[in-house]
mmCIF file of the protein (N, C-alpha, C, O) and its ligand, coordinates in Angstrom:
data_MODEL
# 
_entry.id   MODEL 
# 
loop_
_entity.id 
_entity.type 
_entity.pdbx_number_of_molecules 
1 polymer     1 
2 non-polymer 1 
# 
_entity_poly.entity_id                      1 
_entity_poly.type                           'polypeptide(L)' 
_entity_poly.nstd_linkage                   no 
_entity_poly.nstd_monomer                   no 
_entity_poly.pdbx_seq_one_letter_code       
;(UNK)(UNK)(UNK)(UNK)(UNK)(UNK)(UNK)(UNK)(UNK)(UNK)(UNK)(UNK)(UNK)(UNK)(UNK)(UNK)
(UNK)(UNK)(UNK)(UNK)(UNK)(UNK)(UNK)(UNK)(UNK)(UNK)(UNK)(UNK)(UNK)(UNK)(UNK)(UNK)
(UNK)(UNK)(UNK)(UNK)(UNK)(UNK)(UNK)(UNK)(UNK)(UNK)(UNK)(UNK)(UNK)(UNK)(UNK)
;
_entity_poly.pdbx_seq_one_letter_code_can   XXXXXXXXXXXXXXXXXXXXXXXXXXXXXXXXXXXXXXXXXXXXXXX 
_entity_poly.pdbx_strand_id                 A 
# 
loop_
_entity_poly_seq.entity_id 
_entity_poly_seq.num 
_entity_poly_seq.mon_id 
_entity_poly_seq.hetero 
1 1  UNK n 
1 2  UNK n 
1 3  UNK n 
1 4  UNK n 
1 5  UNK n 
1 6  UNK n 
1 7  UNK n 
1 8  UNK n 
1 9  UNK n 
1 10 UNK n 
1 11 UNK n 
1 12 UNK n 
1 13 UNK n 
1 14 UNK n 
1 15 UNK n 
1 16 UNK n 
1 17 UNK n 
1 18 UNK n 
1 19 UNK n 
1 20 UNK n 
1 21 UNK n 
1 22 UNK n 
1 23 UNK n 
1 24 UNK n 
1 25 UNK n 
1 26 UNK n 
1 27 UNK n 
1 28 UNK n 
1 29 UNK n 
1 30 UNK n 
1 31 UNK n 
1 32 UNK n 
1 33 UNK n 
1 34 UNK n 
1 35 UNK n 
1 36 UNK n 
1 37 UNK n 
1 38 UNK n 
1 39 UNK n 
1 40 UNK n 
1 41 UNK n 
1 42 UNK n 
1 43 UNK n 
1 44 UNK n 
1 45 UNK n 
1 46 UNK n 
1 47 UNK n 
# 
loop_
_struct_asym.id 
_struct_asym.entity_id 
A 1 
B 2 
# 
loop_
_chem_comp.id 
_chem_comp.type 
_chem_comp.mon_nstd_flag 
UNK 'L-peptide linking' . 
ZN  non-polymer         . 
# 
_pdbx_entity_nonpoly.entity_id   2 
_pdbx_entity_nonpoly.name        ? 
_pdbx_entity_nonpoly.comp_id     ZN 
# 
_pdbx_nonpoly_scheme.asym_id         B 
_pdbx_nonpoly_scheme.entity_id       2 
_pdbx_nonpoly_scheme.mon_id          ZN 
_pdbx_nonpoly_scheme.ndb_seq_num     1 
_pdbx_nonpoly_scheme.pdb_seq_num     101 
_pdbx_nonpoly_scheme.auth_seq_num    101 
_pdbx_nonpoly_scheme.pdb_mon_id      ZN 
_pdbx_nonpoly_scheme.auth_mon_id     ZN 
_pdbx_nonpoly_scheme.pdb_strand_id   A 
_pdbx_nonpoly_scheme.pdb_ins_code    . 
# 
loop_
_atom_site.group_PDB 
_atom_site.id 
_atom_site.type_symbol 
_atom_site.label_atom_id 
_atom_site.label_alt_id 
_atom_site.label_comp_id 
_atom_site.label_asym_id 
_atom_site.label_entity_id 
_atom_site.label_seq_id 
_atom_site.pdbx_PDB_ins_code 
_atom_site.Cartn_x 
_atom_site.Cartn_y 
_atom_site.Cartn_z 
_atom_site.occupancy 
_atom_site.B_iso_or_equiv 
_atom_site.pdbx_formal_charge 
_atom_site.auth_seq_id 
_atom_site.auth_comp_id 
_atom_site.auth_asym_id 
_atom_site.auth_atom_id 
_atom_site.pdbx_PDB_model_num 
ATOM   1   N  N  . UNK A 1 1  ? -40.746 53.286 82.439 1.00 0.00 ? 1   UNK A N  1 
ATOM   2   C  CA . UNK A 1 1  ? -39.994 53.759 81.277 1.00 0.00 ? 1   UNK A CA 1 
ATOM   3   C  C  . UNK A 1 1  ? -40.498 53.095 79.997 1.00 0.00 ? 1   UNK A C  1 
ATOM   4   O  O  . UNK A 1 1  ? -40.943 51.947 80.024 1.00 0.00 ? 1   UNK A O  1 
ATOM   5   N  N  . UNK A 1 2  ? -40.429 53.813 78.884 1.00 0.00 ? 2   UNK A N  1 
ATOM   6   C  CA . UNK A 1 2  ? -40.923 53.291 77.638 1.00 0.00 ? 2   UNK A CA 1 
ATOM   7   C  C  . UNK A 1 2  ? -40.020 52.222 77.058 1.00 0.00 ? 2   UNK A C  1 
ATOM   8   O  O  . UNK A 1 2  ? -38.797 52.363 77.030 1.00 0.00 ? 2   UNK A O  1 
ATOM   9   N  N  . UNK A 1 3  ? -40.633 51.175 76.606 1.00 0.00 ? 3   UNK A N  1 
ATOM   10  C  CA . UNK A 1 3  ? -39.895 50.127 75.929 1.00 0.00 ? 3   UNK A CA 1 
ATOM   11  C  C  . UNK A 1 3  ? -39.881 50.457 74.434 1.00 0.00 ? 3   UNK A C  1 
ATOM   12  O  O  . UNK A 1 3  ? -40.760 51.158 73.932 1.00 0.00 ? 3   UNK A O  1 
ATOM   13  N  N  . UNK A 1 4  ? -38.875 49.945 73.740 1.00 0.00 ? 4   UNK A N  1 
ATOM   14  C  CA . UNK A 1 4  ? -38.808 50.174 72.300 1.00 0.00 ? 4   UNK A CA 1 
ATOM   15  C  C  . UNK A 1 4  ? -40.029 49.605 71.595 1.00 0.00 ? 4   UNK A C  1 
ATOM   16  O  O  . UNK A 1 4  ? -40.435 48.476 71.868 1.00 0.00 ? 4   UNK A O  1 
ATOM   17  N  N  . UNK A 1 5  ? -40.607 50.369 70.703 1.00 0.00 ? 5   UNK A N  1 
ATOM   18  C  CA . UNK A 1 5  ? -41.772 49.899 69.960 1.00 0.00 ? 5   UNK A CA 1 
ATOM   19  C  C  . UNK A 1 5  ? -41.406 49.620 68.509 1.00 0.00 ? 5   UNK A C  1 
ATOM   20  O  O  . UNK A 1 5  ? -42.279 49.437 67.660 1.00 0.00 ? 5   UNK A O  1 
ATOM   21  N  N  . UNK A 1 6  ? -40.106 49.590 68.234 1.00 0.00 ? 6   UNK A N  1 
ATOM   22  C  CA . UNK A 1 6  ? -39.657 49.311 66.878 1.00 0.00 ? 6   UNK A CA 1 
ATOM   23  C  C  . UNK A 1 6  ? -39.022 47.935 66.791 1.00 0.00 ? 6   UNK A C  1 
ATOM   24  O  O  . UNK A 1 6  ? -38.452 47.433 67.761 1.00 0.00 ? 6   UNK A O  1 
ATOM   25  N  N  . UNK A 1 7  ? -39.128 47.340 65.625 1.00 0.00 ? 7   UNK A N  1 
ATOM   26  C  CA . UNK A 1 7  ? -38.383 46.120 65.326 1.00 0.00 ? 7   UNK A CA 1 
ATOM   27  C  C  . UNK A 1 7  ? -37.838 46.260 63.919 1.00 0.00 ? 7   UNK A C  1 
ATOM   28  O  O  . UNK A 1 7  ? -38.257 47.135 63.162 1.00 0.00 ? 7   UNK A O  1 
ATOM   29  N  N  . UNK A 1 8  ? -36.896 45.388 63.575 1.00 0.00 ? 8   UNK A N  1 
ATOM   30  C  CA . UNK A 1 8  ? -36.262 45.476 62.279 1.00 0.00 ? 8   UNK A CA 1 
ATOM   31  C  C  . UNK A 1 8  ? -36.741 44.321 61.404 1.00 0.00 ? 8   UNK A C  1 
ATOM   32  O  O  . UNK A 1 8  ? -36.469 43.156 61.695 1.00 0.00 ? 8   UNK A O  1 
ATOM   33  N  N  . UNK A 1 9  ? -37.447 44.652 60.342 1.00 0.00 ? 9   UNK A N  1 
ATOM   34  C  CA . UNK A 1 9  ? -37.895 43.621 59.412 1.00 0.00 ? 9   UNK A CA 1 
ATOM   35  C  C  . UNK A 1 9  ? -36.720 43.214 58.524 1.00 0.00 ? 9   UNK A C  1 
ATOM   36  O  O  . UNK A 1 9  ? -36.168 44.030 57.786 1.00 0.00 ? 9   UNK A O  1 
ATOM   37  N  N  . UNK A 1 10 ? -36.350 41.934 58.613 1.00 0.00 ? 10  UNK A N  1 
ATOM   38  C  CA . UNK A 1 10 ? -35.169 41.461 57.884 1.00 0.00 ? 10  UNK A CA 1 
ATOM   39  C  C  . UNK A 1 10 ? -35.442 41.322 56.380 1.00 0.00 ? 10  UNK A C  1 
ATOM   40  O  O  . UNK A 1 10 ? -34.513 41.162 55.588 1.00 0.00 ? 10  UNK A O  1 
ATOM   41  N  N  . UNK A 1 11 ? -36.677 41.382 56.008 1.00 0.00 ? 11  UNK A N  1 
ATOM   42  C  CA . UNK A 1 11 ? -36.999 41.281 54.591 1.00 0.00 ? 11  UNK A CA 1 
ATOM   43  C  C  . UNK A 1 11 ? -37.121 42.662 53.944 1.00 0.00 ? 11  UNK A C  1 
ATOM   44  O  O  . UNK A 1 11 ? -36.627 42.877 52.837 1.00 0.00 ? 11  UNK A O  1 
ATOM   45  N  N  . UNK A 1 12 ? -37.765 43.578 54.622 1.00 0.00 ? 12  UNK A N  1 
ATOM   46  C  CA . UNK A 1 12 ? -37.821 44.968 54.161 1.00 0.00 ? 12  UNK A CA 1 
ATOM   47  C  C  . UNK A 1 12 ? -36.503 45.689 54.388 1.00 0.00 ? 12  UNK A C  1 
ATOM   48  O  O  . UNK A 1 12 ? -36.207 46.690 53.736 1.00 0.00 ? 12  UNK A O  1 
ATOM   49  N  N  . UNK A 1 13 ? -35.711 45.162 55.328 1.00 0.00 ? 13  UNK A N  1 
ATOM   50  C  CA . UNK A 1 13 ? -34.474 45.816 55.746 1.00 0.00 ? 13  UNK A CA 1 
ATOM   51  C  C  . UNK A 1 13 ? -34.717 47.226 56.261 1.00 0.00 ? 13  UNK A C  1 
ATOM   52  O  O  . UNK A 1 13 ? -33.990 48.162 55.929 1.00 0.00 ? 13  UNK A O  1 
ATOM   53  N  N  . UNK A 1 14 ? -35.738 47.355 57.066 1.00 0.00 ? 14  UNK A N  1 
ATOM   54  C  CA . UNK A 1 14 ? -35.995 48.643 57.684 1.00 0.00 ? 14  UNK A CA 1 
ATOM   55  C  C  . UNK A 1 14 ? -36.734 48.479 59.009 1.00 0.00 ? 14  UNK A C  1 
ATOM   56  O  O  . UNK A 1 14 ? -37.358 47.454 59.282 1.00 0.00 ? 14  UNK A O  1 
ATOM   57  N  N  . UNK A 1 15 ? -36.638 49.516 59.806 1.00 0.00 ? 15  UNK A N  1 
ATOM   58  C  CA . UNK A 1 15 ? -37.317 49.515 61.094 1.00 0.00 ? 15  UNK A CA 1 
ATOM   59  C  C  . UNK A 1 15 ? -38.804 49.778 60.903 1.00 0.00 ? 15  UNK A C  1 
ATOM   60  O  O  . UNK A 1 15 ? -39.212 50.624 60.107 1.00 0.00 ? 15  UNK A O  1 
ATOM   61  N  N  . UNK A 1 16 ? -39.584 49.042 61.644 1.00 0.00 ? 16  UNK A N  1 
ATOM   62  C  CA . UNK A 1 16 ? -41.034 49.234 61.619 1.00 0.00 ? 16  UNK A CA 1 
ATOM   63  C  C  . UNK A 1 16 ? -41.545 49.181 63.048 1.00 0.00 ? 16  UNK A C  1 
ATOM   64  O  O  . UNK A 1 16 ? -40.871 48.684 63.950 1.00 0.00 ? 16  UNK A O  1 
ATOM   65  N  N  . UNK A 1 17 ? -42.741 49.699 63.234 1.00 0.00 ? 17  UNK A N  1 
ATOM   66  C  CA . UNK A 1 17 ? -43.310 49.624 64.577 1.00 0.00 ? 17  UNK A CA 1 
ATOM   67  C  C  . UNK A 1 17 ? -43.818 48.209 64.843 1.00 0.00 ? 17  UNK A C  1 
ATOM   68  O  O  . UNK A 1 17 ? -44.171 47.478 63.918 1.00 0.00 ? 17  UNK A O  1 
ATOM   69  N  N  . UNK A 1 18 ? -43.848 47.843 66.102 1.00 0.00 ? 18  UNK A N  1 
ATOM   70  C  CA . UNK A 1 18 ? -44.288 46.492 66.450 1.00 0.00 ? 18  UNK A CA 1 
ATOM   71  C  C  . UNK A 1 18 ? -45.761 46.259 66.080 1.00 0.00 ? 18  UNK A C  1 
ATOM   72  O  O  . UNK A 1 18 ? -46.209 45.118 65.974 1.00 0.00 ? 18  UNK A O  1 
ATOM   73  N  N  . UNK A 1 19 ? -46.481 47.321 65.892 1.00 0.00 ? 19  UNK A N  1 
ATOM   74  C  CA . UNK A 1 19 ? -47.870 47.168 65.448 1.00 0.00 ? 19  UNK A CA 1 
ATOM   75  C  C  . UNK A 1 19 ? -47.943 46.508 64.074 1.00 0.00 ? 19  UNK A C  1 
ATOM   76  O  O  . UNK A 1 19 ? -48.948 45.894 63.717 1.00 0.00 ? 19  UNK A O  1 
ATOM   77  N  N  . UNK A 1 20 ? -46.847 46.648 63.303 1.00 0.00 ? 20  UNK A N  1 
ATOM   78  C  CA . UNK A 1 20 ? -46.794 46.041 61.981 1.00 0.00 ? 20  UNK A CA 1 
ATOM   79  C  C  . UNK A 1 20 ? -46.078 44.697 61.993 1.00 0.00 ? 20  UNK A C  1 
ATOM   80  O  O  . UNK A 1 20 ? -45.890 44.076 60.947 1.00 0.00 ? 20  UNK A O  1 
ATOM   81  N  N  . UNK A 1 21 ? -45.686 44.259 63.166 1.00 0.00 ? 21  UNK A N  1 
ATOM   82  C  CA . UNK A 1 21 ? -44.902 43.033 63.266 1.00 0.00 ? 21  UNK A CA 1 
ATOM   83  C  C  . UNK A 1 21 ? -45.761 41.803 63.053 1.00 0.00 ? 21  UNK A C  1 
ATOM   84  O  O  . UNK A 1 21 ? -46.846 41.681 63.622 1.00 0.00 ? 21  UNK A O  1 
ATOM   85  N  N  . UNK A 1 22 ? -45.266 40.890 62.225 1.00 0.00 ? 22  UNK A N  1 
ATOM   86  C  CA . UNK A 1 22 ? -45.913 39.599 62.054 1.00 0.00 ? 22  UNK A CA 1 
ATOM   87  C  C  . UNK A 1 22 ? -45.256 38.596 62.964 1.00 0.00 ? 22  UNK A C  1 
ATOM   88  O  O  . UNK A 1 22 ? -45.909 37.944 63.779 1.00 0.00 ? 22  UNK A O  1 
ATOM   89  N  N  . UNK A 1 23 ? -43.922 38.479 62.810 1.00 0.00 ? 23  UNK A N  1 
ATOM   90  C  CA . UNK A 1 23 ? -43.115 37.611 63.653 1.00 0.00 ? 23  UNK A CA 1 
ATOM   91  C  C  . UNK A 1 23 ? -41.959 38.435 64.197 1.00 0.00 ? 23  UNK A C  1 
ATOM   92  O  O  . UNK A 1 23 ? -41.319 39.169 63.444 1.00 0.00 ? 23  UNK A O  1 
ATOM   93  N  N  . UNK A 1 24 ? -41.689 38.330 65.458 1.00 0.00 ? 24  UNK A N  1 
ATOM   94  C  CA . UNK A 1 24 ? -40.503 38.951 66.030 1.00 0.00 ? 24  UNK A CA 1 
ATOM   95  C  C  . UNK A 1 24 ? -39.646 37.851 66.642 1.00 0.00 ? 24  UNK A C  1 
ATOM   96  O  O  . UNK A 1 24 ? -40.093 37.093 67.503 1.00 0.00 ? 24  UNK A O  1 
ATOM   97  N  N  . UNK A 1 25 ? -38.394 37.784 66.172 1.00 0.00 ? 25  UNK A N  1 
ATOM   98  C  CA . UNK A 1 25 ? -37.487 36.759 66.660 1.00 0.00 ? 25  UNK A CA 1 
ATOM   99  C  C  . UNK A 1 25 ? -36.987 37.106 68.046 1.00 0.00 ? 25  UNK A C  1 
ATOM   100 O  O  . UNK A 1 25 ? -36.851 38.276 68.402 1.00 0.00 ? 25  UNK A O  1 
ATOM   101 N  N  . UNK A 1 26 ? -36.724 36.093 68.805 1.00 0.00 ? 26  UNK A N  1 
ATOM   102 C  CA . UNK A 1 26 ? -36.175 36.285 70.147 1.00 0.00 ? 26  UNK A CA 1 
ATOM   103 C  C  . UNK A 1 26 ? -34.668 36.173 70.142 1.00 0.00 ? 26  UNK A C  1 
ATOM   104 O  O  . UNK A 1 26 ? -34.015 36.449 71.149 1.00 0.00 ? 26  UNK A O  1 
ATOM   105 N  N  . UNK A 1 27 ? -34.115 35.771 69.019 1.00 0.00 ? 27  UNK A N  1 
ATOM   106 C  CA . UNK A 1 27 ? -32.717 35.357 69.011 1.00 0.00 ? 27  UNK A CA 1 
ATOM   107 C  C  . UNK A 1 27 ? -31.765 36.404 68.460 1.00 0.00 ? 27  UNK A C  1 
ATOM   108 O  O  . UNK A 1 27 ? -30.559 36.316 68.692 1.00 0.00 ? 27  UNK A O  1 
ATOM   109 N  N  . UNK A 1 28 ? -32.270 37.385 67.743 1.00 0.00 ? 28  UNK A N  1 
ATOM   110 C  CA . UNK A 1 28 ? -31.356 38.329 67.125 1.00 0.00 ? 28  UNK A CA 1 
ATOM   111 C  C  . UNK A 1 28 ? -31.794 39.754 67.355 1.00 0.00 ? 28  UNK A C  1 
ATOM   112 O  O  . UNK A 1 28 ? -32.977 40.050 67.519 1.00 0.00 ? 28  UNK A O  1 
ATOM   113 N  N  . UNK A 1 29 ? -30.808 40.631 67.362 1.00 0.00 ? 29  UNK A N  1 
ATOM   114 C  CA . UNK A 1 29 ? -31.132 42.044 67.524 1.00 0.00 ? 29  UNK A CA 1 
ATOM   115 C  C  . UNK A 1 29 ? -30.377 42.885 66.525 1.00 0.00 ? 29  UNK A C  1 
ATOM   116 O  O  . UNK A 1 29 ? -29.236 42.587 66.172 1.00 0.00 ? 29  UNK A O  1 
ATOM   117 N  N  . UNK A 1 30 ? -31.028 43.937 66.075 1.00 0.00 ? 30  UNK A N  1 
ATOM   118 C  CA . UNK A 1 30 ? -30.411 44.873 65.149 1.00 0.00 ? 30  UNK A CA 1 
ATOM   119 C  C  . UNK A 1 30 ? -29.897 46.057 65.951 1.00 0.00 ? 30  UNK A C  1 
ATOM   120 O  O  . UNK A 1 30 ? -30.657 46.751 66.626 1.00 0.00 ? 30  UNK A O  1 
ATOM   121 N  N  . UNK A 1 31 ? -28.601 46.270 65.863 1.00 0.00 ? 31  UNK A N  1 
ATOM   122 C  CA . UNK A 1 31 ? -27.987 47.365 66.627 1.00 0.00 ? 31  UNK A CA 1 
ATOM   123 C  C  . UNK A 1 31 ? -28.384 47.332 68.105 1.00 0.00 ? 31  UNK A C  1 
ATOM   124 O  O  . UNK A 1 31 ? -28.601 48.364 68.741 1.00 0.00 ? 31  UNK A O  1 
ATOM   125 N  N  . UNK A 1 32 ? -28.469 46.123 68.615 1.00 0.00 ? 32  UNK A N  1 
ATOM   126 C  CA . UNK A 1 32 ? -28.750 45.864 70.030 1.00 0.00 ? 32  UNK A CA 1 
ATOM   127 C  C  . UNK A 1 32 ? -30.169 46.240 70.442 1.00 0.00 ? 32  UNK A C  1 
ATOM   128 O  O  . UNK A 1 32 ? -30.827 45.485 71.159 1.00 0.00 ? 32  UNK A O  1 
ATOM   129 N  N  . UNK A 1 33 ? -30.639 47.387 70.000 1.00 0.00 ? 33  UNK A N  1 
ATOM   130 C  CA . UNK A 1 33 ? -31.896 47.919 70.543 1.00 0.00 ? 33  UNK A CA 1 
ATOM   131 C  C  . UNK A 1 33 ? -33.148 47.273 69.965 1.00 0.00 ? 33  UNK A C  1 
ATOM   132 O  O  . UNK A 1 33 ? -34.170 47.154 70.640 1.00 0.00 ? 33  UNK A O  1 
ATOM   133 N  N  . UNK A 1 34 ? -33.051 46.859 68.702 1.00 0.00 ? 34  UNK A N  1 
ATOM   134 C  CA . UNK A 1 34 ? -34.276 46.462 68.023 1.00 0.00 ? 34  UNK A CA 1 
ATOM   135 C  C  . UNK A 1 34 ? -34.295 44.968 67.733 1.00 0.00 ? 34  UNK A C  1 
ATOM   136 O  O  . UNK A 1 34 ? -33.332 44.441 67.175 1.00 0.00 ? 34  UNK A O  1 
ATOM   137 N  N  . UNK A 1 35 ? -35.356 44.284 68.094 1.00 0.00 ? 35  UNK A N  1 
ATOM   138 C  CA . UNK A 1 35 ? -35.472 42.868 67.743 1.00 0.00 ? 35  UNK A CA 1 
ATOM   139 C  C  . UNK A 1 35 ? -35.665 42.687 66.247 1.00 0.00 ? 35  UNK A C  1 
ATOM   140 O  O  . UNK A 1 35 ? -36.169 43.577 65.563 1.00 0.00 ? 35  UNK A O  1 
ATOM   141 N  N  . UNK A 1 36 ? -35.258 41.528 65.747 1.00 0.00 ? 36  UNK A N  1 
ATOM   142 C  CA . UNK A 1 36 ? -35.451 41.206 64.336 1.00 0.00 ? 36  UNK A CA 1 
ATOM   143 C  C  . UNK A 1 36 ? -36.771 40.481 64.135 1.00 0.00 ? 36  UNK A C  1 
ATOM   144 O  O  . UNK A 1 36 ? -37.270 39.807 65.036 1.00 0.00 ? 36  UNK A O  1 
ATOM   145 N  N  . UNK A 1 37 ? -37.319 40.628 62.960 1.00 0.00 ? 37  UNK A N  1 
ATOM   146 C  CA . UNK A 1 37 ? -38.563 39.909 62.681 1.00 0.00 ? 37  UNK A CA 1 
ATOM   147 C  C  . UNK A 1 37 ? -39.037 40.135 61.265 1.00 0.00 ? 37  UNK A C  1 
ATOM   148 O  O  . UNK A 1 37 ? -38.317 40.667 60.420 1.00 0.00 ? 37  UNK A O  1 
ATOM   149 N  N  . UNK A 1 38 ? -40.263 39.719 61.027 1.00 0.00 ? 38  UNK A N  1 
ATOM   150 C  CA . UNK A 1 38 ? -40.928 40.002 59.777 1.00 0.00 ? 38  UNK A CA 1 
ATOM   151 C  C  . UNK A 1 38 ? -42.151 40.860 60.060 1.00 0.00 ? 38  UNK A C  1 
ATOM   152 O  O  . UNK A 1 38 ? -42.855 40.642 61.046 1.00 0.00 ? 38  UNK A O  1 
ATOM   153 N  N  . UNK A 1 39 ? -42.396 41.812 59.216 1.00 0.00 ? 39  UNK A N  1 
ATOM   154 C  CA . UNK A 1 39 ? -43.644 42.565 59.347 1.00 0.00 ? 39  UNK A CA 1 
ATOM   155 C  C  . UNK A 1 39 ? -44.804 41.708 58.823 1.00 0.00 ? 39  UNK A C  1 
ATOM   156 O  O  . UNK A 1 39 ? -44.579 40.660 58.218 1.00 0.00 ? 39  UNK A O  1 
ATOM   157 N  N  . UNK A 1 40 ? -46.007 42.144 59.053 1.00 0.00 ? 40  UNK A N  1 
ATOM   158 C  CA . UNK A 1 40 ? -47.169 41.352 58.647 1.00 0.00 ? 40  UNK A CA 1 
ATOM   159 C  C  . UNK A 1 40 ? -47.191 41.087 57.137 1.00 0.00 ? 40  UNK A C  1 
ATOM   160 O  O  . UNK A 1 40 ? -47.615 40.025 56.682 1.00 0.00 ? 40  UNK A O  1 
ATOM   161 N  N  . UNK A 1 41 ? -46.726 42.074 56.380 1.00 0.00 ? 41  UNK A N  1 
ATOM   162 C  CA . UNK A 1 41 ? -46.696 41.938 54.935 1.00 0.00 ? 41  UNK A CA 1 
ATOM   163 C  C  . UNK A 1 41 ? -45.722 40.826 54.522 1.00 0.00 ? 41  UNK A C  1 
ATOM   164 O  O  . UNK A 1 41 ? -46.060 39.960 53.715 1.00 0.00 ? 41  UNK A O  1 
ATOM   165 N  N  . UNK A 1 42 ? -44.517 40.865 55.085 1.00 0.00 ? 42  UNK A N  1 
ATOM   166 C  CA . UNK A 1 42 ? -43.497 39.883 54.734 1.00 0.00 ? 42  UNK A CA 1 
ATOM   167 C  C  . UNK A 1 42 ? -43.849 38.496 55.261 1.00 0.00 ? 42  UNK A C  1 
ATOM   168 O  O  . UNK A 1 42 ? -43.585 37.485 54.610 1.00 0.00 ? 42  UNK A O  1 
ATOM   169 N  N  . UNK A 1 43 ? -44.443 38.464 56.438 1.00 0.00 ? 43  UNK A N  1 
ATOM   170 C  CA . UNK A 1 43 ? -44.857 37.174 56.971 1.00 0.00 ? 43  UNK A CA 1 
ATOM   171 C  C  . UNK A 1 43 ? -45.842 36.493 56.026 1.00 0.00 ? 43  UNK A C  1 
ATOM   172 O  O  . UNK A 1 43 ? -45.808 35.278 55.829 1.00 0.00 ? 43  UNK A O  1 
ATOM   173 N  N  . UNK A 1 44 ? -46.706 37.301 55.458 1.00 0.00 ? 44  UNK A N  1 
ATOM   174 C  CA . UNK A 1 44 ? -47.725 36.779 54.550 1.00 0.00 ? 44  UNK A CA 1 
ATOM   175 C  C  . UNK A 1 44 ? -47.087 36.161 53.303 1.00 0.00 ? 44  UNK A C  1 
ATOM   176 O  O  . UNK A 1 44 ? -47.621 35.226 52.707 1.00 0.00 ? 44  UNK A O  1 
ATOM   177 N  N  . UNK A 1 45 ? -45.922 36.714 52.926 1.00 0.00 ? 45  UNK A N  1 
ATOM   178 C  CA . UNK A 1 45 ? -45.256 36.233 51.729 1.00 0.00 ? 45  UNK A CA 1 
ATOM   179 C  C  . UNK A 1 45 ? -44.124 35.264 52.028 1.00 0.00 ? 45  UNK A C  1 
ATOM   180 O  O  . UNK A 1 45 ? -43.373 34.876 51.133 1.00 0.00 ? 45  UNK A O  1 
ATOM   181 N  N  . UNK A 1 46 ? -44.007 34.879 53.285 1.00 0.00 ? 46  UNK A N  1 
ATOM   182 C  CA . UNK A 1 46 ? -42.985 33.919 53.676 1.00 0.00 ? 46  UNK A CA 1 
ATOM   183 C  C  . UNK A 1 46 ? -43.590 32.526 53.763 1.00 0.00 ? 46  UNK A C  1 
ATOM   184 O  O  . UNK A 1 46 ? -44.654 32.329 54.349 1.00 0.00 ? 46  UNK A O  1 
ATOM   185 N  N  . UNK A 1 47 ? -42.894 31.569 53.171 1.00 0.00 ? 47  UNK A N  1 
ATOM   186 C  CA . UNK A 1 47 ? -43.396 30.207 53.211 1.00 0.00 ? 47  UNK A CA 1 
ATOM   187 C  C  . UNK A 1 47 ? -43.352 29.643 54.619 1.00 0.00 ? 47  UNK A C  1 
ATOM   188 O  O  . UNK A 1 47 ? -43.742 28.495 54.836 1.00 0.00 ? 47  UNK A O  1 
HETATM 189 ZN ZN . ZN  B 2 .  ? -41.237 43.498 56.007 1.00 0.00 2 101 ZN  A ZN 1 
# 
């Protein structure tokens, strides 16, 4: 079965594909289905 390929970027405040993920948190989920994280763009701008 297919696993979710989306995550929620907490900085963009939108769902993105994991291909764009920079960091994906293990601790939080958005609407249960989607892991939280930063996309590559936001990760680059995060200290
Ligand atoms: Zn982002």
